[in-house]
Residue, then its C-alpha position, 0 to 999 in steps of 0.5 A: m249357934n247363938i240362940t236369942t231369947s224373946n218374950t214377944p207379946y204377940p203369938l208367932l202363930n194364932w188360929v181360932l176355931l169355932r164349933g157351935r158357940d164355942i171358940l178356942t184359940f191355938q197359939v205358938n208363943r216364944k218364951g225365952t229360948r223355948y216355945e209354948v203351945l197354948v190352947s185357950e178359951p178366949t171368952m173365959k180367959k181360960r187355958v185348956y192346954a199348954k206345953l213348952c217345947q224346946g224347938g220351934a219345929s216341934a212346937l209347930q208340929l204339935h200346933a198343927a196336930l192339935v188343930a187337925g185333931f179338932r178340925d177332924e172333930g167338927w171344929t171350923s177354922i175361922a181365923y189364922r195369922 
């Protein structure tokens, strides 16, 4: 199996959550042959959490778990793509 490397400037998955006046983005980005799961605060341009995953499935599962956990704590999804 051939694995193509990619560093696209656009996230593969991008969710935005809101609680009060706080906003966080939850992204999955392609980094070469790996995938980065990134939680950041866009207004402060600050990373809150970042992890590189070997496969796309594990990155998507981690992203889903993070979003679900934050939604369980009262955060609301306001945008996704």
